[in-house]
C-alpha positions, 0 to 999 in steps of 0.5 A: 134144556130150555129154549129161548123162547121158553125162557122168555115165556117163564121170565113173564110168568116169574114177574108175578111170582113171590121170592120164596127162597132167600139166602143170607149170611147162613149161605148154601145149606142142606136146608135151602136145597130141600126148601128149594126142591119141595118148592120146585115140585109144588110150583115148578117156577120159583124166584129166590134172592141172595142177600148182600150178607151172603157169602156167595153171588147170585149167579153161583147160588142159582147154578148150585141149587139148580144142579143139586135140584136138576132145575133150569136157571131161567134168569139171574138179575141183580140179586134175584134168580129164577128156577124151573123144573117140570113136575112130570106127574102134575104139570102146572105150566105148559111150555111153548114148543120150538115151533110155537106150540105149547107143549104139555 
């Protein structure tokens, strides 16, 4: 579970990230879940987009992918969403702790 301070930190990092996950008229599939899972393992923070032709809303897509990949929804804005999952073996992002110190 992310604190509001951690979410704000991750949102600031996400502004520079490319959108790597795109859901279209094919909707949610095992391939999308696998792609998200692999990307979260490699990057920890990913940005996705739901096209207008999709039969699922960005919020629903983010929640479903997060549930399937055991990740956290950082934000959903318009058609885009951001997900985070810490890589326990090789962490790449240091989150600020609740006390303002960075946590490894």
